[in-house]
MIMIRO-66237 format. One record per residue (C-alpha): residue in three letters; y, z, x. Coordinates in steps of 0.05 Angstrom, whole numbers, padded with zeros to 5 digits, always signed. Each point is the difference from the previous one (the first is absolute). Layout:
N
alaYZX/...
END
This chain:
341
met-00782+00115-00756/cys-00072-00002-00042/thr-00045-00055-00011/asn-00032-00008-00069/phe-00052-00054-00021/lys-00065-00019-00051/val-00054-00024+00044/pro-00048-00052-00023/ile-00030+00008-00070/ala-00074+00024+00019/glu-00060-00036-00030/asp-00017+00048-00047/gly+00074-00002-00028/ser+00027+00064+00037/val+00070+00003+00014/val+00027+00041+00048/val+00074+00014+00031/gly+00016+00030+00068/arg+00067+00023+00027/ser+00029+00030+00062/ile+00053+00059-00007/asp+00047-00007+00065/tyr+00058+00044+00000/pro+00038+00039+00057/ala-00035+00069+00024/leu+00050+00039-00042/met-00039+00007-00072/thr-00062+00037-00029/phe-00045-00028-00049/gln-00055+00024-00045/leu-00056-00025-00052/cys+00024+00004-00070/val-00036+00004-00062/met+00046-00014-00059/pro-00039+00014-00070/arg+00002-00030-00067/gly+00039+00029-00061/met+00051+00028+00051/glu+00072+00004-00030/arg+00047-00034+00051/ala+00075-00007+00015/ala+00030-00040+00046/arg+00048+00018+00054/gly+00071-00003-00021/ala+00068+00003+00038/glu+00021+00068+00028/gly+00026+00033-00063/val-00009-00061-00059/ala-00057+00001-00049/gly-00033-00056-00040/thr-00050-00029+00044/arg-00062-00030-00024/thr-00059+00046-00031/trp-00067-00018-00015/thr-00072+00023-00002/thr-00053-00021+00051/arg-00047-00051-00028/his-00041-00006+00068/gly-00029+00048+00050/val+00028-00018+00068/val-00018+00009+00072/gly+00045-00008+00056/ile+00041+00014+00064/ser+00060+00033-00010/val+00054+00028+00041/ala+00016+00077+00011/gly-00041+00022-00057/val+00046-00037-00054/asp-00046-00034-00048/ala+00060-00039-00020/ala+00008-00031+00067/met-00065-00032+00003/leu-00002-00057+00052/asp-00073-00028-00017/gly-00051+00014-00050/met-00044-00035-00053/asn-00020+00028-00067/asp-00066-00003-00042/ala+00015-00067-00035/gly-00008-00032+00062/leu+00073-00017+00018/ser+00037+00014+00071/ala+00070+00013+00017/his+00033+00005+00066/leu+00066+00020+00020/leu+00031-00040+00064/tyr+00063+00004+00041/met+00052-00060-00010/val+00054+00008+00050/gly+00055-00049+00021/gly+00038-00009-00061/phe-00060-00016-00048/phe+00006+00056-00044/his+00052+00003-00062/pro-00025+00053-00055/ala+00041+00003-00058/glu+00047+00056-00016/phe-00022+00073-00040/lys+00011-00017-00067/gly-00018+00070-00037/asp-00029-00034-00061/gly-00074+00017+00008/thr-00018-00062+00031/asp+00009+00027+00078/val-00058+00001+00045/ser+00016+00005+00080/gln-00025-00047+00052/leu-00043+00054+00028/glu-00032+00022-00063/leu-00016-00075-00021/val-00079+00002+00028/ser-00019+00062-00037/tyr+00039-00017-00062/leu-00034-00072+00002/leu-00068+00028+00009/ser+00004+00051-00050/thr+00021-00044-00051/cys-00031-00072+00014/ala-00068-00028+00010/thr+00014-00068+00012/ile+00056-00037+00039/glu+00015-00031-00076/glu+00017+00071-00022/val+00039+00003+00066/arg+00047-00055-00016/ala+00011+00031-00068/glu+00013+00069+00017/met+00049-00026+00064/glu+00039-00031-00065/gln+00006+00063-00033/ile+00026+00038+00059/asn+00066+00011+00041/val-00017+00008+00082/trp+00053+00035+00030/gly+00008+00021+00079/trp-00019+00074+00009/asn+00005+00027+00072/ala-00044+00063-00008/gly+00039+00043+00047/met+00005-00056+00055/pro+00066-00021+00032/phe-00012-00070-00032/val-00031-00034-00059/pro-00070-00028+00018/pro-00007-00073+00000/val-00068-00019-00037/his-00038-00054-00036/val-00066+00016-00033/leu-00060-00044-00004/val-00053+00013-00052/his-00076-00033-00008/asp-00047+00001-00056/arg-00065-00035-00002/thr+00025-00068-00017/gly+00064-00006+00034/ser+00058+00024+00040/ala+00070+00009-00005/ala+00066+00025+00038/ile+00056+00036-00029/glu+00066-00013+00034/phe+00069+00026-00009/arg+00053-00053+00012/pro+00080-00012-00004/asp-00014-00033-00063/gly-00051+00054-00033/met-00070+00020+00002/val-00057-00054+00004/val-00082+00003-00001/leu-00025-00060+00029/asp-00078-00018+00001/asn-00016-00003+00078/pro-00053-00055+00011/thr-00017+00029+00068/ser-00011+00073-00022/val+00032+00023+00070/gly+00061+00042+00000/thr+00040+00027+00058/asn+00073+00011+00006/ser+00069-00033+00003/pro+00020-00056-00021/tyr-00021-00025-00071/leu-00064-00026-00021/asp+00022-00070-00015/trp+00025-00003+00079/his-00070+00025+00027/leu-00038-00053-00040/leu+00043-00058+00018/asn-00012+00023+00074/leu-00072-00001+00000/his+00013-00074+00005/asn+00024+00007+00071/tyr-00081+00019+00012/val-00034-00060-00029/gly-00060-00016+00044/phe-00035+00070+00021/ser-00069-00005-00002/ala-00064+00040+00017/lys-00015-00054+00048/asn+00016-00013+00068/pro+00043-00065+00001/thr-00037-00060+00030/pro+00013-00024+00069/gln+00061-00046+00011/arg+00023-00052+00055/val+00077+00006+00025/arg+00040-00049+00034/pro-00059-00050-00004/arg+00049-00060+00015/val+00009+00021+00064/gly-00072+00027+00015/gly+00014+00070-00028/met-00057+00052-00012/asp-00041+00034-00049/ile+00019+00066-00033/arg-00044+00047-00037/pro+00006+00073-00029/leu-00020+00048+00058/gly-00043+00049-00037/val-00010+00017-00081/gly+00052+00015-00050/trp+00052-00059+00014/gly+00002-00023-00070/leu+00044+00060-00019/his+00047-00012+00061/gly+00070+00006-00018/met-00016+00052-00053/pro+00054+00064+00009/gly-00017+00060+00028/asp+00053+00039-00002/tyr+00016+00057-00061/ser+00061-00032-00034/gly-00007-00007-00074/pro-00003-00079+00004/ser-00051+00002+00053/arg-00046+00048-00026/phe+00004-00040-00060/val-00023-00063+00027/arg-00054+00031+00038/ala-00024+00035-00065/ser-00002-00065-00039/ile-00037-00036+00061/leu-00053+00053+00013/leu-00014+00011-00079/thr-00004-00074-00005/leu-00054-00007+00053/val-00044+00062-00009/asp-00069-00007-00032/thr-00007+00017-00070/pro-00034+00067-00014/thr-00052+00010-00037/asp+00010+00062-00042/gly+00049+00055+00004/his-00024+00037+00052/asp+00006-00059+00047/ala+00071-00011-00028/glu+00020+00066+00015/met-00028-00009+00066/leu+00028-00061+00007/thr+00070+00030-00019/leu-00006+00052+00050/his-00007-00049+00063/val+00058-00037-00027/leu+00047+00064-00003/asn-00025+00012+00074/thr+00037-00065+00024/phe+00061+00034-00028/asp-00001+00069+00024/val+00063+00020+00037/pro-00013+00048+00056/ala+00051+00048+00018/gly+00054-00027+00058/val-00006-00072-00027/val+00056+00000-00048/lys+00061+00044+00001/glu+00043+00020-00052/pro+00074+00026+00006/gly-00001+00076-00038/pro+00059+00051-00010/gly+00039+00020+00058/his-00013-00063+00040/ile-00075+00018+00007/glu-00049-00056-00001/phe-00074+00019-00033/asp-00061-00035+00006/glu-00021-00043-00062/val-00075+00007-00004/thr-00051-00014-00052/tyr-00014+00069-00037/val-00048-00023-00054/asp-00045-00062-00011/thr-00023-00004-00080/ile-00047-00040-00031/ala-00001-00012-00074/asn-00062-00026-00033/leu+00026-00014-00068/thr-00066-00023-00031/gly-00041+00060+00032/leu+00056+00048-00014/arg-00003+00032+00072/tyr+00063+00015+00038/ser-00012+00011+00075/tyr+00049+00022+00055/arg+00000+00016+00072/ala+00051+00045+00028/leu+00040-00014+00065/asp-00041+00045+00049/asp-00070+00009-00031/pro-00044-00070+00001/thr-00042+00032-00056/val+00009-00045-00070/tyr+00005+00048-00058/val-00015-00034-00071/val+00016+00024-00075/glu-00037-00022-00051/leu+00038-00012-00066/ser-00052+00005-00042/lys-00019+00071+00027/thr+00071+00026+00002/asp+00025+00058-00046/phe+00065-00033-00029/ser+00015+00056-00048/gly+00048+00055+00011/ser+00075-00002-00015/thr+00022-00005+00077/ser-00012-00044+00059/arg-00049+00034+00050/phe+00009-00017+00077/arg-00046-00004+00063/asp+00026+00008+00067/leu-00022-00067+00047/ser-00043+00026+00051/pro+00043+00013+00064/thr-00050-00013+00051/gly-00075-00026+00006/ser-00047-00023+00053/phe-00048-00050+00018/thr-00076+00022-00017/glu-00042+00020+00057/ile-00072-00024+00007/his-00056+00022+00041/pro-00043-00068+00023/
END
């Protein structure tokens, strides 16, 4: 699971992106800072050399797995580009074979690679033509199936790995969830024509036999039929509807707060979604981290699973020098603020 979206552009031009990171309660995450000017080499198949090498052009801040900067799930760079790795189960991930010719980048390294080399979606498109994305299992019993969503200040795109090859698609909704492919989600939206922030008007039923008047029993009935479950298709529809109806934010701060409110509607509490794990054990899928990427203000914010505090990294004030990435553990627990009225 995971939900990614861009809120409406603010009146002052601010562009802000939100993302929930939802995974089984098995993983550890850290905040990662990747410097500019680092010499990097992509991970290769075991015992095989010949992967992509590069020097990082941009400073990057994001969320990585298990202290591995290559395995970055979410982040943004100092040029105002964000990238987000989301699951794509159900036979919707078809990586290329490892070539060993200097073009190979694994699917799990794609976020860190693109953010450290690209400033815009157009540069992402060009870079994707130069690399070969293969499937790295990262020590897991399977190759994690993914797709990647990217946003800059002017557009959004999805990178998918289909049976006939990799594609980079413009995303007119700026929303992304999980399987199936983006074009299916866009077609599915046509099933939800008519949603509204306003209540429907009263209506007379069976007038030819006397009939009766029916009317909304309260407010919110303009959204009647909006899906509320946690499946990828339902979350895509729900995010698209909410982000169509919300008020336009006034500035970057307002857009960040709006992003946080929308993310709250996708929060997954423990026990609601179960996933099978090793040894026939079921694990809770939970929202580990919510992230907010302000692409114009160059601010990356996050809120961890058991800490209600929102932490902010100002990229303009971040030290992007050095030869290795730096990590910071996410706060494991937090508390509400006590007041004394």
